[in-house]
N, C-alpha and C positions, 0 to 999 in steps of 0.2 A: 382706509387706503384701498381695500379691495373693492368697496363700493365705487370708488372713483374710477377704477379700471373698467368696471362693467357698464358704466353709463355712456362711455364713448360711442359715438355713432359709427365709428369705423369697425368696431368689433362688438356688436350688440349681443352676440350669442355666447361670449365667454362668461363662464360662471365665476362668482366671487371666490370660490375655493381655488380655482385654477390660477388666479393672479399671483398667489404666493407659491403654489406648488409647481407651476409650470416652468420649464426652461425658456430662455428667450428664443430658442430654436422652435418652440411650439407656438409662438406668435404667428398668426396667419400671414403667409407671404414672406417670412424671413428666410433668407438663404445666404450662401456665401456669395459675396460680391456687393455691388452698390444697391442699396434699398431706396425706394421712393414711395410716395403716396401712403396708402393704408399701412403697408409693412413698416415703413420708416416711422410713421406716427405711432403705430402699435408698439414698436420697440421702445420709444421714448416713454410711453405709458407704462410699459412693463418695468422700466427703470424706476419710475416714480412709485409704482405699487410695491416694489421690492426694495426700496431704500438705497438704490445706487444711482449714479449718474454716468453719462458717457463723456469722456474727455475729448475735446476738439483741439487739434494741434495745427498751428499755422505752418504750412509747408511752402517752400520756395524753389523746389527742385525735385527731380525724380529720386534723388538720393534721400532727401528728407521724407518724401512720401514713403519710400521703401522702409525707412527706419520705423515709421509708425506702423506700417502693415506687418512688419516682422515681429514687432512687440505684440501686436494683437494676435498674430498666429501662435506665438509661443504661449500666450495666456489663454488662447481659445475664447477671446472676448471681443465684442464689437468696439469699433473706434470711429471717430469722426475726423476727416481730413478737410481742412479749410484753407482758403486762399484770401489774403488781403489784396487790396487793389495794387499796392506796391509789390507784394510778393508775386502776384500774377504777372505783372509786367516783367519781373525778373525771370520768371519761367520762360516767357516768350523770348527774352534776350534784351540786354541793356542797349544793344546797338540799334534796336528798332525805334522808330518815332512813336511817341505816346502823347499826342497833342492835347493840351488843355481843352476840355469841353468835348473831346472825341474819345480819348483814352483807348485807342485801337490796340495798343500792345497789351494793356491790362485785360481787355476783352479776350484777345487771342490767347493770352497765357492762361487765364482761368478756364476757358473752354478746352484748351489743349491738356491742362492738368486734369480736368474732369474726365476727358476721354482716356488719358493714361491710367487713371485710377480704375475706370471701368474695365480696361483691358487686362490689368494685372490682379485686381482684388480677388476675383474668384479663385485664383491659384493659391492664395493665402488662406482660403478656407474659413473666412470670417465675414460677418455682415459689416458693411462700411457705409457711412453717410458722407456725402460730398456737399460741402457748404461754402458759401462766400461770406467773408467777415465784414466788419464795419464798412457801411457805405453812407457817407455823409451826403448832404444835398448837392454839393459841388461835384460829387462823383456819380450822380445818377446816370450819366451816359454809359458808365461801366455796367450798372445794374440793368439798364435797358438792353445792352448788348448781350448780356448773359441770358436775359429772359427771351430774347429772340432765338438764341441757341436752344433754350428749353423748348420753345414752341415748335421749332423745326424738328427736334428730336421726338417730341410728343406726337407730332403728325406722322412720323415714320415708325415709331416704336410703341406708342401708347403710354409713354411715361416721360417726365422731364429729364433733361440731362443731369441736372443737379437735384439733390434731395431737398435742399433748403437754401435760402438766402437771408442775409441780414440787412435791414435798413437801420442806420443810426442817425436819426434826425433829432437827437437830443439837444443839439445847439439851437434848434428852432423852438418857437412857442409850442406848447403842448397841443394846442388845437390844430396847428399846421402839421405837426408831427403825426398825429393820429389821422388827419385827413389824407395825407400822402400815403400812409400805410394802408388805409382803406382802399385807395385807388389801386395800389399795386397788388394787394391781396385779392381784389376782385379779378385781376388779370391772372393771378397764380392759381386761384381756387379750382378752375376747370381742370387743371393738370394735377391737382392735389399736391402742389409744391408748398412746402412749409415756409412760413415767414417768421423770422426772429426780428423783434423790434426792441429799441431801447427807450426807456422813459427815465429821466434823471441822467446824470452825467457820470461816466467813468473817468476819474482823474488820471494824471500822469501823461506820458508820451507814448504813442503807439503808431508805428508806420508813418511817422512824420506829422501826425496830428497831435498838437500840444494842448493838453487840458490841465497842465500843471498849476496854472494860476487861477483856476475856477474857484468861486466862493464855496466854502465848505458845505453850506446848506444845500447846494445843488447836488452834492454827492449822496443825498438821501431822498428817496422817493416817498410820497405819501400814499396811504391806502386809497384815497380818493383818486389820485393820479392813475394808479394801477387799475382801479375799477373802471375809469373812463376808457382805458385801452380795451378792456374786456367788452364793455358795452359797444364800442365802436367796431371791433373786429369780429366778435363771435357770430353776429348775424350773417356775416359773409362766409366764414369758414371757421371751424374749431381748430384748424391746423395752424396755430401760431404760438410762439413762445415769447416771454417777456424778460428782457434783461433789465430788471428793476435795480436801481442804484441803492446800495446799502453801505456806502463808504468805499466802494471798489476803486482801486488805482492800478493802472497798468505799470508793469515793471516790478522790481524787487526793492524793498526799502527796509531799513532797520526796524526791529521790533519797536512798537509804540508810535512810530511815525504815521501809521495808517490805522484808523479805528474802524474795523469792519463790524457791522452790526447785523449779522444774518438772521437774528431773531426777528428783525423787522419783516422778513419774508413771511414769518408765521402770522404777523399782524395783518399783512395784506391778504393772506389766505382766509383768516377769520372774518375779515370784512366782506369778502366775496361769499364765503360760506353762509353768512347771515342773509345775504341777498338772494342766494340761489338754493339754499337748503341741501347742498351736496358737500362732500368732504374733499378738501384740497382741490378745488376746481382749476387752479392756476398752474401753469407750467413755466418754471423760471430757468433762466440761464445765469450762471456765475461768471462775470467778466473779471479780468485782472486776477486770475487764479494763481499765477506764479508767486511763490514766496508766502502764500497764505498759511496761517496756522492750521494744523490738522483739526483742532477742535472747532474752529470756525467753519471748516469745510463740512464736518459732521453735522453741525447745526443747520447749515444750508441744505444738506441732503434731507434732513428730517422735515424741512419746510417746503419741499416740492421742487428742488433744483434737479433738472434732468440732464443738463449739459454744463460743462465748465471749460472755459477757454484757457489754453496753456500755450505760451509763446516764449517769453523771456527765459524761463528755466530750460527749455529745450534748445534755445539758441546757445546758451552757455554750455550745455552738455555737448552739443555738436562741436563747438570750438574746443572744449576741453579735451575731447578725444584726440584731436590733431595736436594740441599743445603737449599732451603727455607723450604722444608718439615722437614728436620732434625732440623733446628732452631726452627720451630714452635712446634715440638713434641719431643724435646730433652729429656725431663723427662720421656718419654715413651720408649726410645730407649737405655737404659743403662743396660738392662738385660731382660731375658725372663719373669721374675715376679718382680713386684714392680714398682710403678710409683706414681705421685703426688696424685692419688686417694686412695692409700693404699699399704702397703708392700706386700699384698698377691694378688694384682691385676695383671692378665696376660696382656702381651703386644703383643700377637701374631697378632692382627689386625693391628698393627703399623709396625712390622718388616717383615711381609709377603711381599716377593718381589713384588707381584702384586700391593701392596699399593704404595711403593715408586718408582717403575719403572713407574707406571702410572702417578705419578706426573711429572716425567721427560718427558714422552710422551706429556702430556698436554702443558708443557712449550715449548717444541720443536715445537709442532703443531702451537702455536701462532706465533713463529718466521718464520715458513714456510709460514703462511698467510701473514706476513709482506713482505716477499720477493715477493710473488705473487702480492701484491699491488704495490710494487716498480716497478715491471716489467709490470704493467698494465694488468696483467693476472687475470682480475676480471670481473664479469658480471655487 
């Protein structure tokens, strides 16, 4: 593990002893606020070398963003905030046009969300990565718009607006998938923007994309598939992660309905190790993390997972905060005036959005902390 940390071109001077002894704060360039480039990549490598992963939470508003940041602040640990195409459009506002093939609201919302995170994250005192989630082929105009924003920000500030982006071309033939990823990584590499790609399919339904009927064999990637990704992308830039399928499914399902095989990640690593002669050369992402068994998560961590996506569980937690508040205060939420204390008593302090939205935030914050604990992202 330590050897893997030292061979990275981003941090060639770090000694093997430091990889386990050092705090993530000692990774060159790591600071409170949004990280990009060498600092962001170095943080992910520190996670792999030290057996933890950084959870990535889908956010759809400043409220959900703040919930994640607050959890990270209380833990003193790094977090990843990510936006899906639909979530980004929601941030911009459902009243805006979001034309097919243009996706202007999705572009605007993702860019606005990234700027908001950049504005507030330093105040929370933790490192943060800003990421865009699944981008299928039909959503490439969204990806292009975000990259244009990255390039403009890079021209002005010497770094991209986002830390990383994900291309999910798993519906396409593997050759086309890798070819398009190569094209985009070539564009991203000069900015040291990290690319996440998917090989194999994550089942279930996420953000309106339905993979629930996919053939089961498509849910498991082969070592050869993963190696083809490495061969295609690594000559362009080492800054890429692989969401390799090992039975992953979006959403939450009853135990036994989904067969996760994170030990396959170890097989993929061994195959690459034999080719390269280095330890754990691959950097994996765990998709469909909501509802996953703790032991499966632990196995994934041991096999080089540096990031895990969480959405369904935090969606429920946000809703549950409001649900519990309503049940507890139902008598005060039936009208502007009149409650169990009297017919003339005002209820403004109960229906003020800041009151019940805050209850959702607190509930989501606790679930974010749980994910951090599951991934050993804790002090």
